[in-house]
FITOR-519550 format. One line per field, with one value per residue (C-alpha): residue number from 0; z, y, x. Coordinates in nm, 2 decimals, decimal comma. Each point is the difference from the previous one (the first is absolute). Layout:
% residues N
i: (NUM ...)
pz: (Z ...)
py: (Y ...)
px: (X ...)
% end
This chain:
% residues 579
i: (0 1 2 3 4 5 6 7 8 9 10 11 12 13 14 15 16 17 18 19 20 21 22 23 24 25 26 27 28 29 30 31 32 33 34 35 36 37 38 39 40 41 42 43 44 45 46 47 48 49 50 51 52 53 54 55 56 57 58 59 60 61 62 63 64 65 66 67 68 69 70 71 72 73 74 75 76 77 78 79 80 81 82 83 84 85 86 87 88 89 90 91 92 93 94 95 96 97 98 99 100 101 102 103 104 105 106 107 108 109 110 111 112 113 114 115 116 117 118 119 120 121 122 123 124 125 126 127 128 129 130 131 132 133 134 135 136 137 138 139 140 141 142 143 144 145 146 147 148 149 150 151 152 153 154 155 156 157 158 159 160 161 162 163 164 165 166 167 168 169 170 171 172 173 174 175 176 177 178 179 180 181 182 183 184 185 186 187 188 189 190 191 192 193 194 195 196 197 198 199 200 201 202 203 204 205 206 207 208 209 210 211 212 213 214 215 216 217 218 219 220 221 222 223 224 225 226 227 228 229 230 231 232 233 234 235 236 237 238 239 240 241 242 243 244 245 246 247 248 249 250 251 252 253 254 255 256 257 258 259 260 261 262 263 264 265 266 267 268 269 270 271 272 273 274 275 276 277 278 279 280 281 282 283 284 285 286 287 288 289 290 291 292 293 294 295 296 297 298 299 300 301 302 303 304 305 306 307 308 309 310 311 312 313 314 315 316 317 318 319 320 321 322 323 324 325 326 327 328 329 330 331 332 333 334 335 336 337 338 339 340 341 342 343 344 345 346 347 348 349 350 351 352 353 354 355 356 357 358 359 360 361 362 363 364 365 366 367 368 369 370 371 372 373 374 375 376 377 378 379 380 381 382 383 384 385 386 387 388 389 390 391 392 393 394 395 396 397 398 399 400 401 402 403 404 405 406 407 408 409 410 411 412 413 414 415 416 417 418 419 420 421 422 423 424 425 426 427 428 429 430 431 432 433 434 435 436 437 438 439 440 441 442 443 444 445 446 447 448 449 450 451 452 453 454 455 456 457 458 459 460 461 462 463 464 465 466 467 468 469 470 471 472 473 474 475 476 477 478 479 480 481 482 483 484 485 486 487 488 489 490 491 492 493 494 495 496 497 498 499 500 501 502 503 504 505 506 507 508 509 510 511 512 513 514 515 516 517 518 519 520 521 522 523 524 525 526 527 528 529 530 531 532 533 534 535 536 537 538 539 540 541 542 543 544 545 546 547 548 549 550 551 552 553 554 555 556 557 558 559 560 561 562 563 564 565 566 567 568 569 570 571 572 573 574 575 576 577 578)
pz: (-0,19 0,12 -0,09 0,27 0,03 0,27 0,21 0,18 -0,01 0,13 0,22 0,20 0,07 0,36 0,05 0,01 -0,35 -0,13 0,16 -0,18 -0,32 0,00 -0,07 -0,29 -0,18 -0,09 -0,19 -0,37 -0,25 0,02 0,35 0,03 0,34 0,12 0,30 0,20 -0,09 0,14 0,09 0,17 0,35 -0,03 0,34 0,02 -0,38 0,07 -0,24 0,14 -0,13 -0,06 -0,07 -0,30 -0,31 -0,17 -0,35 -0,09 -0,31 0,00 0,05 0,35 0,25 0,34 0,26 0,25 0,32 0,15 0,39 0,15 0,32 0,11 0,12 0,26 0,12 0,37 0,04 0,28 -0,16 -0,37 -0,01 -0,24 0,05 -0,27 0,05 -0,01 0,17 -0,29 -0,15 -0,34 -0,17 0,05 -0,20 -0,27 -0,03 -0,05 -0,26 -0,18 -0,01 -0,15 -0,27 -0,09 -0,03 -0,24 -0,21 -0,02 -0,12 -0,26 -0,11 -0,02 -0,20 -0,25 -0,02 0,11 0,32 0,25 0,11 0,30 0,30 0,34 0,28 0,26 0,28 -0,07 0,30 -0,14 0,35 0,12 -0,06 -0,01 -0,09 -0,30 0,17 0,25 -0,08 0,25 0,15 0,30 -0,07 -0,36 -0,31 -0,19 -0,32 0,13 0,01 -0,16 0,22 -0,09 -0,14 -0,23 -0,12 -0,08 -0,25 -0,09 -0,37 0,15 0,27 -0,30 -0,17 0,31 0,08 -0,33 -0,20 0,06 0,00 -0,29 -0,22 -0,19 -0,23 -0,25 0,10 -0,23 0,17 0,34 -0,07 -0,18 0,32 0,23 -0,23 -0,02 0,38 0,12 -0,28 -0,17 0,01 0,07 0,00 -0,22 0,31 0,11 -0,19 0,11 0,37 -0,05 -0,10 0,30 0,24 -0,16 0,02 0,39 0,05 -0,16 0,22 0,31 -0,10 -0,06 0,37 0,13 -0,10 0,27 0,26 -0,12 0,09 0,35 0,03 -0,11 0,21 0,21 -0,30 -0,14 -0,31 -0,23 -0,35 -0,17 -0,34 -0,17 -0,33 -0,22 0,19 0,35 0,15 0,04 -0,08 0,24 0,27 -0,06 0,02 0,34 0,14 -0,08 0,17 0,32 0,01 -0,03 0,29 0,21 -0,09 -0,27 -0,31 -0,29 -0,32 -0,25 -0,33 -0,33 -0,32 -0,27 -0,01 -0,06 0,31 0,18 -0,10 0,14 0,33 0,05 -0,03 0,24 0,26 0,02 0,14 0,27 0,13 -0,10 0,15 -0,28 -0,28 -0,34 -0,27 -0,29 -0,07 -0,25 0,23 0,29 -0,19 -0,10 0,36 0,15 -0,28 -0,03 -0,37 -0,28 -0,19 -0,35 -0,29 -0,22 -0,28 -0,11 0,05 0,15 0,07 0,14 0,24 0,09 0,12 0,20 0,17 0,07 0,10 0,01 0,19 0,29 0,04 0,02 0,27 0,19 0,02 0,11 0,30 0,11 0,00 0,34 0,01 -0,09 0,26 -0,02 -0,06 0,09 0,24 -0,21 -0,35 -0,18 -0,37 -0,23 -0,32 0,15 -0,25 -0,25 0,26 -0,08 0,27 -0,24 -0,12 0,32 0,01 0,18 0,17 0,29 -0,03 0,02 -0,27 -0,30 0,04 0,33 0,16 -0,10 0,15 0,34 -0,01 0,04 0,32 0,34 0,13 -0,35 -0,02 0,33 -0,09 -0,05 -0,37 -0,18 -0,37 -0,24 -0,29 -0,26 -0,21 -0,28 -0,08 -0,04 -0,39 -0,18 -0,17 0,29 0,07 0,34 0,23 0,32 0,25 0,31 0,17 -0,05 0,16 0,30 0,06 0,01 0,27 0,38 0,06 -0,31 -0,01 -0,32 -0,08 -0,26 -0,11 -0,16 -0,15 -0,23 0,11 -0,25 -0,30 -0,07 -0,07 -0,39 0,01 0,23 -0,24 -0,29 0,16 0,09 -0,36 -0,09 0,22 -0,20 0,04 -0,01 0,23 0,25 0,27 -0,08 0,05 0,28 0,26 -0,23 0,21 -0,13 0,01 0,38 0,07 -0,01 -0,19 -0,13 -0,35 -0,28 -0,35 -0,24 -0,16 -0,37 -0,23 -0,35 -0,19 -0,35 0,00 -0,25 0,14 -0,18 0,17 0,35 0,11 -0,11 0,16 0,33 0,00 -0,06 0,29 0,24 -0,15 0,09 0,35 0,05 -0,15 0,22 0,30 0,06 0,05 0,02 -0,19 0,29 0,06 -0,35 -0,12 -0,37 0,01 -0,32 -0,05 -0,17 0,16 -0,26 0,06 -0,30 -0,24 0,02 0,37 -0,09 -0,28 -0,01 -0,01 -0,10 0,36 0,13 0,25 0,11 0,12 0,19 -0,04 0,21 0,37 0,20 0,21 -0,32 -0,11 -0,09 0,20 -0,30 -0,16 0,03 0,12 -0,25 0,09 -0,09 0,17 0,17 0,15 0,14 0,26 0,33 -0,14 -0,02 -0,14 0,00 -0,38 -0,22 -0,38 -0,13 -0,36 -0,24 0,14 -0,20 0,04 0,30 -0,20 -0,14 0,30 0,22 -0,20 0,11 0,34 -0,04 -0,19 0,23 0,31 -0,16 -0,08 0,34 0,17 -0,21 0,04 0,38 0,04 -0,03 0,30 -0,17 -0,36 -0,25 -0,37 -0,19 -0,37 -0,16 -0,35 -0,14 0,03 -0,25 0,22 0,36 0,22 0,14 -0,10 0,25 0,29 -0,08 0,33 0,21 0,03 0,29 -0,08)
py: (1,63 0,28 0,34 0,24 0,36 0,16 0,33 -0,08 -0,24 -0,31 -0,04 0,30 -0,15 -0,13 -0,37 -0,07 0,14 -0,20 -0,34 0,07 0,10 -0,31 -0,20 0,20 -0,10 -0,33 0,16 0,03 0,26 0,09 0,16 0,36 0,11 0,37 -0,02 0,33 0,29 0,31 0,07 0,31 -0,05 0,13 0,18 0,15 0,04 -0,13 -0,22 -0,35 -0,29 -0,36 -0,33 -0,20 0,05 -0,31 -0,04 -0,36 -0,20 0,09 0,37 0,03 0,22 -0,08 0,22 -0,15 0,13 -0,24 -0,03 -0,22 -0,22 -0,11 0,30 -0,01 0,21 0,08 -0,03 0,24 0,29 -0,07 0,04 -0,23 -0,13 0,23 0,28 0,25 -0,19 0,07 -0,22 -0,13 -0,04 0,36 0,09 -0,26 0,16 0,32 -0,14 -0,15 0,30 0,20 -0,26 0,00 0,37 0,02 -0,31 0,14 0,34 -0,16 -0,21 0,31 0,18 -0,29 -0,04 -0,35 -0,20 -0,06 -0,36 -0,18 0,10 -0,20 0,05 -0,23 -0,02 -0,22 -0,20 -0,18 -0,13 -0,14 -0,38 -0,04 -0,29 0,05 -0,10 0,29 0,26 0,27 0,14 0,24 0,05 0,10 -0,20 -0,21 0,19 0,31 -0,17 -0,25 -0,20 -0,18 -0,30 0,22 0,17 -0,34 -0,07 0,34 -0,07 -0,26 0,25 0,27 -0,23 -0,08 0,35 0,16 -0,29 0,12 0,38 0,20 0,22 0,29 0,09 -0,19 -0,15 0,21 0,32 -0,14 -0,02 0,32 0,18 -0,18 0,10 0,36 0,04 -0,22 -0,06 0,34 0,13 -0,35 0,00 -0,21 -0,18 -0,15 -0,33 0,02 0,00 -0,29 -0,22 0,14 -0,11 -0,34 -0,02 0,10 -0,29 -0,25 0,14 -0,05 -0,35 -0,07 0,14 -0,22 -0,30 0,16 -0,19 -0,32 0,15 0,08 -0,38 -0,12 0,26 -0,29 -0,18 0,14 -0,21 0,03 -0,12 0,16 -0,16 0,19 0,08 0,33 0,27 -0,15 0,28 -0,19 0,33 0,20 -0,26 0,00 0,37 0,00 -0,27 0,18 0,31 -0,21 -0,14 0,34 0,13 -0,25 0,12 -0,25 0,07 -0,17 -0,13 0,01 -0,19 -0,03 -0,11 0,29 0,34 0,17 -0,16 0,09 0,37 0,01 -0,18 0,24 0,31 -0,18 -0,13 0,34 0,15 -0,26 -0,04 0,05 -0,36 -0,16 -0,08 -0,10 -0,18 -0,20 -0,31 0,21 0,31 -0,24 -0,16 0,35 0,11 -0,30 -0,05 0,39 0,01 0,02 -0,30 -0,03 0,12 -0,30 0,22 -0,26 -0,30 -0,22 -0,30 0,15 0,23 -0,30 -0,19 0,31 0,07 -0,36 -0,16 0,24 0,26 -0,21 -0,19 0,32 0,12 -0,34 0,04 0,36 -0,06 -0,32 0,19 0,02 0,38 0,02 0,13 -0,05 0,33 -0,05 -0,12 -0,11 -0,14 0,09 -0,12 0,09 -0,20 -0,25 -0,28 0,18 -0,06 -0,34 -0,27 -0,21 -0,08 0,00 0,25 -0,22 -0,35 0,00 0,35 0,11 0,03 0,17 0,39 -0,02 -0,13 0,35 0,18 -0,19 0,09 0,37 -0,04 0,02 -0,30 -0,21 -0,24 0,07 0,36 0,14 -0,04 0,09 -0,16 0,06 -0,21 -0,15 -0,27 0,04 0,33 -0,12 0,05 -0,33 0,02 0,09 -0,22 -0,12 -0,08 0,12 -0,25 0,13 -0,34 0,05 0,36 -0,15 -0,26 0,28 0,19 -0,08 0,05 0,09 0,04 -0,02 0,24 0,02 0,33 0,00 0,23 0,25 0,35 0,23 -0,01 0,15 -0,23 0,05 -0,13 -0,27 -0,12 0,03 -0,18 -0,30 -0,03 -0,07 -0,31 -0,30 -0,31 0,20 0,29 -0,18 -0,02 0,37 0,13 -0,25 0,26 0,24 0,05 -0,06 0,24 -0,06 0,20 0,37 0,22 0,37 0,09 0,10 0,06 -0,31 -0,11 0,12 -0,29 0,08 -0,31 -0,09 0,33 0,04 0,03 0,33 0,14 -0,12 0,35 0,22 -0,20 -0,03 0,37 0,09 -0,22 0,17 0,35 -0,08 -0,08 0,32 0,23 -0,15 0,04 -0,38 -0,04 0,19 -0,12 -0,14 -0,22 -0,15 -0,30 -0,12 -0,35 -0,17 -0,38 -0,05 0,06 0,27 0,35 0,08 0,23 0,26 0,04 0,25 0,17 0,28 -0,07 0,20 0,00 0,17 -0,30 -0,04 -0,34 -0,09 -0,31 0,06 0,00 0,09 0,24 0,22 -0,03 0,36 0,13 0,01 -0,34 -0,37 -0,27 -0,28 -0,32 -0,39 -0,20 -0,22 0,31 0,14 -0,28 0,13 0,33 0,14 0,32 0,15 -0,01 -0,24 -0,08 -0,32 -0,03 -0,26 -0,30 -0,25 -0,04 -0,19 -0,28 -0,06 0,07 -0,22 -0,30 0,07 0,02 0,27 0,22 -0,07 0,09 0,32 0,11 -0,05 0,14 0,32 0,07 -0,08 0,30 0,25 0,11 0,16 0,12 -0,24 -0,03 -0,32 0,05 -0,36 -0,12 -0,32 -0,11 -0,24 -0,04 -0,05 0,33 -0,06 -0,22 -0,28 0,15 0,37 0,10 -0,16 0,34 0,17 0,30)
px: (-1,55 -0,23 0,06 0,11 -0,01 0,20 -0,05 0,32 0,30 -0,14 0,31 -0,10 -0,35 -0,09 0,08 -0,41 -0,04 0,31 -0,14 -0,32 0,15 0,19 -0,31 -0,09 0,33 -0,20 -0,28 -0,03 0,04 -0,36 0,03 0,12 0,12 0,05 0,22 -0,03 -0,25 -0,13 -0,36 -0,17 -0,16 -0,36 -0,02 0,33 0,08 0,36 0,20 0,05 0,18 -0,17 0,18 -0,12 -0,28 -0,03 -0,18 -0,09 -0,06 -0,38 0,07 -0,12 0,21 0,11 0,15 0,21 0,16 0,27 0,05 0,26 -0,01 -0,33 -0,17 -0,28 -0,27 -0,07 -0,37 -0,04 0,21 -0,03 0,36 0,20 0,37 0,16 0,23 -0,25 -0,29 -0,24 -0,24 0,17 -0,35 -0,08 0,32 -0,07 -0,35 0,15 0,23 -0,29 -0,19 0,30 0,05 -0,38 0,00 0,30 -0,13 -0,37 0,13 0,23 -0,30 -0,21 0,26 0,00 -0,38 0,00 -0,10 0,26 0,14 -0,10 0,21 0,06 0,23 0,16 0,27 0,30 0,13 0,30 0,11 -0,36 -0,04 -0,39 -0,21 -0,21 -0,31 0,05 -0,24 0,09 0,33 -0,01 -0,36 0,05 -0,16 0,25 -0,11 0,18 0,36 0,24 0,21 0,34 -0,18 -0,23 0,34 0,17 -0,29 -0,08 -0,12 -0,24 -0,12 -0,05 -0,21 -0,22 -0,03 -0,10 -0,15 -0,36 0,10 -0,16 0,20 -0,19 0,28 0,19 0,34 0,18 -0,16 0,07 0,36 0,00 -0,13 0,23 0,31 -0,12 -0,02 0,28 0,26 0,05 0,35 0,10 0,38 0,19 0,16 -0,34 0,05 0,38 -0,11 -0,25 0,28 0,19 -0,27 -0,02 0,38 -0,03 -0,26 0,24 0,29 -0,22 -0,10 0,37 0,08 -0,25 0,24 0,25 -0,22 0,16 0,36 -0,16 -0,11 0,34 0,22 0,14 0,14 0,34 0,04 -0,30 -0,04 -0,34 -0,11 -0,29 -0,11 -0,02 -0,16 0,00 0,20 0,32 0,22 -0,20 0,04 0,36 0,04 -0,22 0,23 0,30 -0,14 -0,08 0,35 0,17 -0,23 0,16 0,36 0,09 0,19 -0,21 0,11 -0,28 0,07 -0,18 0,09 -0,08 0,13 -0,35 -0,13 0,31 -0,03 -0,37 0,09 0,28 -0,24 -0,25 0,25 0,19 -0,31 -0,02 0,35 0,35 0,09 -0,18 0,26 -0,16 0,19 -0,07 0,21 0,20 0,06 0,08 0,26 0,16 0,00 0,17 0,28 0,02 0,00 -0,25 -0,11 0,15 -0,20 -0,12 -0,16 -0,24 0,24 -0,25 0,16 0,28 -0,22 -0,22 0,33 0,13 -0,31 -0,10 0,31 0,32 -0,17 -0,16 0,33 0,21 -0,25 0,03 0,37 -0,05 -0,22 0,22 0,34 0,16 -0,03 -0,36 -0,23 -0,41 -0,17 -0,37 -0,22 -0,31 -0,06 -0,31 -0,04 -0,29 -0,07 0,24 -0,11 0,28 0,28 0,16 0,02 0,19 0,25 0,23 0,28 0,24 0,04 -0,21 -0,15 -0,38 -0,26 0,16 0,01 -0,15 0,33 0,12 -0,31 0,03 0,38 -0,10 -0,21 0,18 -0,20 0,03 -0,28 -0,14 -0,05 -0,36 -0,11 -0,32 -0,01 -0,29 -0,04 -0,21 0,16 -0,26 0,15 0,35 0,08 -0,05 0,33 0,24 0,29 0,06 -0,31 -0,19 -0,11 -0,16 0,06 0,39 -0,04 -0,19 0,27 0,27 -0,18 -0,04 -0,36 -0,19 -0,39 -0,18 -0,30 -0,24 -0,15 -0,30 -0,31 0,17 -0,12 0,22 -0,27 -0,33 -0,31 0,03 0,36 -0,06 -0,27 0,22 0,27 -0,20 -0,11 0,39 0,02 0,09 0,25 0,31 -0,13 -0,21 0,26 0,12 -0,37 -0,08 -0,07 -0,22 -0,30 -0,35 -0,28 -0,07 0,30 -0,10 0,24 -0,02 -0,18 0,21 0,00 -0,02 0,35 0,04 0,09 0,13 0,01 0,19 0,22 0,25 0,34 0,04 -0,30 0,08 0,20 -0,27 -0,29 0,20 0,08 -0,37 -0,11 0,26 -0,10 -0,37 0,10 0,21 -0,25 -0,26 0,20 -0,04 0,38 0,32 0,32 0,16 -0,31 -0,01 0,22 0,05 0,08 0,12 0,01 0,35 0,33 0,10 -0,16 -0,25 0,18 -0,31 0,06 0,28 -0,20 -0,25 -0,35 -0,31 -0,14 0,31 0,05 0,38 0,14 0,32 0,16 0,31 0,08 -0,28 0,21 0,04 -0,36 -0,13 -0,31 -0,22 0,11 -0,16 0,23 0,02 0,15 -0,06 -0,25 0,28 0,18 -0,32 -0,06 -0,08 -0,12 -0,34 -0,14 -0,36 0,02 0,16 0,02 0,13 0,09 0,17 -0,19 -0,18 -0,37 -0,10 -0,15 0,36 0,20 -0,18 0,12 0,35 0,12 0,25 -0,22 -0,29 0,20 0,15 -0,35 -0,14 0,32 -0,04 -0,38 0,03 0,23 -0,32 -0,19 -0,30 0,10 0,08 0,05 0,12 0,12 0,02 0,13 0,03 0,37 0,18 0,31 0,07 -0,01 0,36 0,30 0,11 0,18 -0,08 -0,08 0,27 0,18 -0,15 -0,24)
% end
């Protein structure tokens, strides 16, 4: 990704600058962008603020001022349709002079020639055909329109390919660093990743238009692969229903996702009630579940058969009153539609869920699922058709084009497509879908089991020290059902891990969970460990899907620590107990 240097936090910048900067998230690491800078106005001697200074892979420098809308000039008065009515190109010229003076002064100080410097006005809201040579009487060479910004790297090549540089690339970069990067705070890289995260969030929010188009349909089944934004759509759908006065039951399967959803939904409305399958059972039965203490067969039988049957009896008792108006279920593929809980009942656990709604199977529902992400060794089944048959007016919706990842992660994930993961990665976009730039994933091969802990801690320590991620933005995923012993031990990097309940996670600790228990979660930074090398994992359906489900939890930073395994990752039925 491009290197960013910030004068002010990006979130405080005008929208025109943010829309311009969004295009730069696709640039490679041979671009450096200073966002916000001071220059001295030559006539008044007053310090003024400019927008962008960019140094490209050739060492050339571009001064850029961004203006929103489609500014026009009155040919009679010379005034522009901007708040101050002034000619933006005069402002750009003043910025250019200020930058040239500082660059030339530093080059003279170092005893070298300065790099080439140019300047343009950025108009991110103006769509203009490439063959158009003027706008408002101004030559095209003086500005960049929206199309130029979308293909900015190509525009740069055309702009500077024939420009001479009288100093070496090393000297050009040294001059730029000396003038615009001295005193750079440690949070600069951090903010770079923050901005890329905001771009990902904005792309996700664009998917909310899908909910607008479906607003007249009250029973929706959304099918989409990893990274398609299903969870965020579910959250937005819950918010919309509460805005209409509804009490929303928001269900998921695992505790980690439940904890995160509770934090997010609590900020939206107190009428969104978030439960995992496990906590819903405790709430309805008004008692904690038994502690099976590793007795897997007993635990599996309880959660897969005893508990759902007890819940069905509860919601069908004469004195039970439905509690909710709307049902939303995320990661619905983990909620069984079979076997049935009683003669003539609805599909599996869903007979309980529908019994909690005041309008029963006619109530509004939004169900988000991906059958390919259901754990291979789970008992029972999830059949969307059985669910559709239990609802009065269901509408199926396919959600495509993942937007949660950077370009580098998208390329890596596509390399993991094989016979076992083709359906799981079916919606992974090709290179025509523009995503933000990010770091390349770190792959560590043939790591001895005894070295895994220290290596994972070193990777995480690097992210923390470079301010690329905070502890709560990092997830450690282990492939097996058992937590690695080193998670609870001290390490040379001083990284703390937490393998307990998310609600008790210390602020400086990294959450460690199994891959299967992380479904529905995503983090800026993820370390996946305990996996076999992909060449081996791709030969087995369970291992291949575990591998993909783990790595696709990352949004920007990913490290994969693999080793050769001589035994299966889990025993049969090991993950039937809800996380």
